[in-house]
NUVOSE-950441 format. One record per residue (C-alpha): residue in one letter; x, y, z. Coordinates in nm, 3 decimals. Each point is the difference from the previous one (the first is absolute). Layout:
BEGIN
   residuo      east     north        up
         A         X         Y         Z
...
end
This chain:
BEGIN
   residuo      east     north        up
         M    15.894    -2.929    -9.983
         D     0.064    -0.244    -0.303
         K     0.157     0.213    -0.265
         S    -0.244    -0.194    -0.267
         M    -0.278     0.154     0.195
         S    -0.212     0.301    -0.149
         I    -0.212     0.237     0.246
         V    -0.324     0.153    -0.111
         S     0.047     0.364     0.063
         K    -0.345     0.107    -0.147
         V    -0.319    -0.111    -0.110
         E    -0.190     0.229    -0.231
         Q    -0.331    -0.025    -0.152
         Q    -0.038     0.059    -0.366
         K    -0.269     0.219    -0.181
         R    -0.122    -0.332    -0.165
         A    -0.221    -0.184     0.272
         G     0.105    -0.290     0.179
         R     0.393     0.046    -0.111
         F     0.288     0.096     0.214
         N     0.375     0.084    -0.054
         I     0.245    -0.155     0.232
         Y     0.342     0.199     0.089
         I     0.313    -0.146     0.099
         A     0.256     0.241     0.147
         D    -0.223     0.301    -0.117
         E     0.011    -0.145    -0.353
         F    -0.302    -0.123    -0.192
         A     0.048    -0.399    -0.032
         F    -0.317    -0.150    -0.132
         A    -0.376     0.038     0.007
         V    -0.246    -0.252     0.112
         A    -0.391    -0.049     0.054
         E    -0.183     0.057     0.327
         T    -0.038    -0.360     0.043
         V     0.374    -0.081    -0.051
         L     0.060     0.281     0.243
         I    -0.199    -0.147     0.256
         R     0.104    -0.337    -0.069
         F     0.372     0.064     0.055
         N    -0.073     0.257     0.271
         L     0.201     0.253    -0.216
         F     0.033     0.304     0.270
         K     0.271     0.239     0.077
         G     0.300    -0.187     0.166
         R    -0.084    -0.327    -0.142
         E     0.310    -0.234    -0.110
         L     0.010    -0.150    -0.324
         T     0.225    -0.256    -0.143
         P     0.070    -0.030    -0.376
         S    -0.189    -0.296    -0.001
         L    -0.291     0.129     0.177
         I     0.002     0.299    -0.245
         T     0.004    -0.228    -0.264
         E    -0.285    -0.197     0.119
         I    -0.190     0.343     0.065
         K     0.057     0.127    -0.341
         Q    -0.142    -0.350    -0.148
         A    -0.286     0.023     0.253
         D    -0.087     0.363    -0.167
         Q     0.019    -0.151    -0.325
         E    -0.278    -0.246     0.082
         A    -0.200     0.261     0.156
         K     0.027     0.211    -0.288
         A    -0.107    -0.269    -0.249
         L    -0.266    -0.120     0.230
         Q    -0.167     0.356     0.023
         T     0.053     0.061    -0.371
         A    -0.159    -0.352    -0.080
         Y    -0.295     0.070     0.235
         V    -0.081     0.337    -0.152
         Y     0.012    -0.122    -0.362
         L    -0.215    -0.298     0.107
         S    -0.244     0.204     0.199
         Q    -0.108     0.152    -0.349
         Q    -0.095    -0.317    -0.189
         L     0.084    -0.346    -0.051
         R     0.366    -0.040    -0.136
         S     0.181    -0.312    -0.179
         R     0.325    -0.111     0.185
         Y     0.190     0.158    -0.316
         E    -0.185     0.344     0.053
         V     0.118    -0.004     0.372
         Q     0.344    -0.132    -0.085
         Q     0.055     0.305    -0.264
         K    -0.155     0.271     0.262
         L     0.293    -0.137     0.266
         Q     0.252     0.018    -0.273
         Q    -0.095     0.381    -0.097
         A     0.032     0.064     0.368
         E     0.368    -0.094    -0.029
         I    -0.083    -0.307     0.252
         N     0.292    -0.264    -0.019
         T    -0.087    -0.345    -0.160
         A     0.022    -0.203     0.303
         T    -0.228     0.207     0.199
         I    -0.231    -0.001    -0.308
         E    -0.015    -0.347     0.036
         L    -0.052    -0.004     0.368
         I    -0.295     0.245    -0.019
         L    -0.160    -0.190    -0.278
         A     0.006    -0.337     0.170
         R    -0.159     0.186     0.303
         L    -0.276     0.170    -0.192
         S    -0.075    -0.360    -0.149
         A    -0.002    -0.160     0.328
         E    -0.259     0.304     0.133
         H    -0.192    -0.077    -0.334
         L     0.035     0.357    -0.108
         I     0.142    -0.104    -0.333
         D    -0.153    -0.319    -0.134
         D     0.049    -0.012    -0.417
         L    -0.313    -0.232    -0.040
         A    -0.230     0.244     0.174
         Y     0.166     0.271    -0.164
         A    -0.042    -0.159    -0.354
         Q    -0.378    -0.113     0.079
         S    -0.083     0.333     0.087
         L     0.165     0.144    -0.298
         V    -0.203    -0.255    -0.234
         R    -0.325     0.048     0.156
         T     0.040     0.403    -0.022
         V     0.097    -0.005    -0.362
         A    -0.228    -0.246    -0.100
         N    -0.290     0.195     0.176
         T     0.101     0.342    -0.121
         S     0.130    -0.024    -0.324
         V    -0.048    -0.217    -0.345
         K     0.345    -0.125     0.002
         G     0.040    -0.388    -0.061
         P     0.201    -0.254     0.205
         Q     0.342     0.006    -0.184
         V     0.032     0.382     0.047
         I    -0.045    -0.032     0.354
         K     0.225    -0.284     0.018
         Q     0.251     0.249    -0.155
         L    -0.091     0.247     0.270
         L     0.082    -0.263     0.269
         Y     0.328    -0.098    -0.182
         Q     0.090     0.387     0.034
         K    -0.039    -0.030     0.353
         R     0.242    -0.313     0.018
         I    -0.285    -0.210     0.099
         A     0.122    -0.365    -0.029
         T    -0.185    -0.206    -0.280
         D    -0.169    -0.244     0.203
         I    -0.153     0.249     0.234
         S    -0.108     0.189    -0.329
         E    -0.192    -0.302    -0.130
         R    -0.171    -0.051     0.346
         A    -0.104     0.361     0.016
         L    -0.119     0.000    -0.331
         N    -0.271    -0.236     0.121
         E    -0.149     0.318     0.138
         Y    -0.115     0.058    -0.389
         P    -0.286    -0.219    -0.057
         V    -0.076    -0.127    -0.366
         E    -0.349     0.169     0.013
         L     0.142     0.335     0.102
         Q     0.257     0.005    -0.262
         I    -0.267    -0.074    -0.254
         E    -0.201     0.296     0.136
         N     0.307     0.250    -0.015
         A     0.096    -0.149    -0.351
         T    -0.347     0.056    -0.122
         K    -0.013     0.377     0.128
         L     0.340     0.052    -0.178
         Y    -0.134    -0.171    -0.300
         F    -0.293     0.267    -0.060
         Q     0.261     0.295     0.082
         L     0.226    -0.112    -0.251
         A    -0.267    -0.043    -0.251
         K    -0.116     0.347     0.054
         R     0.362     0.101    -0.057
         Y     0.069    -0.193    -0.325
         Q    -0.363     0.084    -0.145
         K     0.139     0.165    -0.296
         L     0.222    -0.295    -0.097
         A    -0.153    -0.278    -0.233
         N    -0.138    -0.309     0.181
         F     0.280    -0.235    -0.058
         A     0.250     0.248     0.100
         K    -0.201     0.119     0.303
         Q    -0.016    -0.382     0.163
         Q     0.365    -0.014    -0.056
         K     0.064     0.318     0.167
         I    -0.234    -0.126     0.272
         Y     0.151    -0.315     0.052
         Q     0.365     0.130    -0.001
         T    -0.063     0.260     0.267
         L    -0.187    -0.271     0.198
         M     0.301    -0.193     0.015
         Q     0.235     0.289     0.059
         K    -0.236     0.081     0.306
         G     0.073    -0.335     0.153
         Y    -0.274    -0.232    -0.122
         S     0.041    -0.335    -0.105
         S    -0.109    -0.154    -0.336
         A    -0.277    -0.223     0.143
         I    -0.148     0.311     0.202
         I     0.011     0.225    -0.336
         E    -0.133    -0.286    -0.189
         Q    -0.292    -0.048     0.260
         V    -0.054     0.391    -0.012
         V    -0.037     0.015    -0.389
         A    -0.213    -0.302    -0.008
         D    -0.245     0.141     0.263
         N    -0.006     0.362    -0.153
         E     0.011     0.025    -0.370
         L     0.020     0.330    -0.126
         P    -0.280     0.143    -0.236
         T     0.119     0.053    -0.354
         D    -0.117     0.303    -0.196
         S     0.097    -0.033    -0.361
         T    -0.110     0.329    -0.070
         A     0.198     0.174     0.249
         E     0.288    -0.200    -0.090
         K    -0.011     0.124    -0.375
         Q    -0.026     0.358     0.120
         N     0.297    -0.055     0.209
         L     0.173    -0.163    -0.283
         A    -0.081     0.306    -0.243
         H     0.075     0.263     0.248
         L     0.340    -0.167     0.091
         A     0.083    -0.087    -0.376
         E    -0.066     0.379    -0.116
         K     0.217     0.095     0.273
         I     0.280    -0.218    -0.085
         W    -0.033     0.077    -0.383
         Q     0.054     0.364     0.059
         R     0.307    -0.057     0.207
         N     0.111    -0.175    -0.290
         R    -0.095     0.260    -0.251
         N     0.363     0.046    -0.110
         L     0.102    -0.350    -0.107
         E    -0.018    -0.145    -0.325
         P    -0.372    -0.155    -0.063
         A     0.127    -0.373     0.000
         K     0.203     0.068     0.337
         R    -0.296     0.222     0.125
         T    -0.229    -0.298    -0.017
         L     0.223    -0.245     0.133
         K     0.089     0.192     0.301
         T    -0.343     0.091     0.059
         K    -0.129    -0.388    -0.011
         Q     0.325    -0.105     0.226
         A    -0.136     0.255     0.271
         L    -0.371    -0.115    -0.016
         Y     0.097    -0.353     0.010
         N     0.209     0.055     0.309
         K    -0.328     0.159     0.148
         G    -0.167    -0.350    -0.048
         F    -0.225     0.104    -0.287
         Q    -0.124    -0.266    -0.248
         G     0.153    -0.017    -0.349
         D    -0.300     0.061    -0.198
         D    -0.118     0.278     0.179
         I     0.332     0.148    -0.023
         N     0.015    -0.041    -0.377
         E    -0.355     0.139    -0.027
         I     0.086     0.320     0.171
         I     0.374     0.043    -0.182
         A    -0.186    -0.015    -0.318
         T    -0.220     0.281     0.099
         L     0.280     0.222     0.113
         A     0.188    -0.090    -0.313
         S    -0.272     0.099    -0.241
         P     0.030     0.333    -0.177
         E    -0.343     0.107     0.134
         F     0.139    -0.007     0.388
end
């Protein structure tokens, strides 16, 4: 027998289903998947050359990677990057990862365009996020820019307006205690942060003008002004007035209304 040859002395099934330990000279040599065991006829007495052992170990890496990918993909659609990350976490070597990714692509089990289109449709139909936020989600999944742009066609303008309008009224309720000007500013800024374009926002604002209630606004001003006035009670009068005015200006209230309420607060009778 060639001295470089090794003889399989024992084949032992692991507790983990589908995995087998291979022993040479009664010492553990390596483990393989059942598919590899069958493919290479790894039975007791099998003669193995060093090059064949290397080939077997590579085949097992591929089998392990493929099984990991199949299980991962069976749960939901994944991007190519997500599958790559999963295989890296499973300690699969880089060359094998590239080989498996190519195979999965050929089998249409990973397809970044299909993945991106599905993600866009899901987010657009189940949330009020705008296109730019979804684009950022795609970027985090390492979806190429050209693919992202194609996928975002799944979010039509009509649905953008519908979702932005829902969010518009939610925000109007959230900021109802702000002055009208400040409220509009906060709504506009938040819609931008949620990923809507200026054109969509302006369309929504034009189509859904919020009612103004000057009485309610003055009541809000009076309540807030008194609260701030009391908070600044330890300041000297001029500084107390200035700090209170600044705070109310920042909330979007009008100068005449602020001066009027400050005059009331500063009067000896108050």
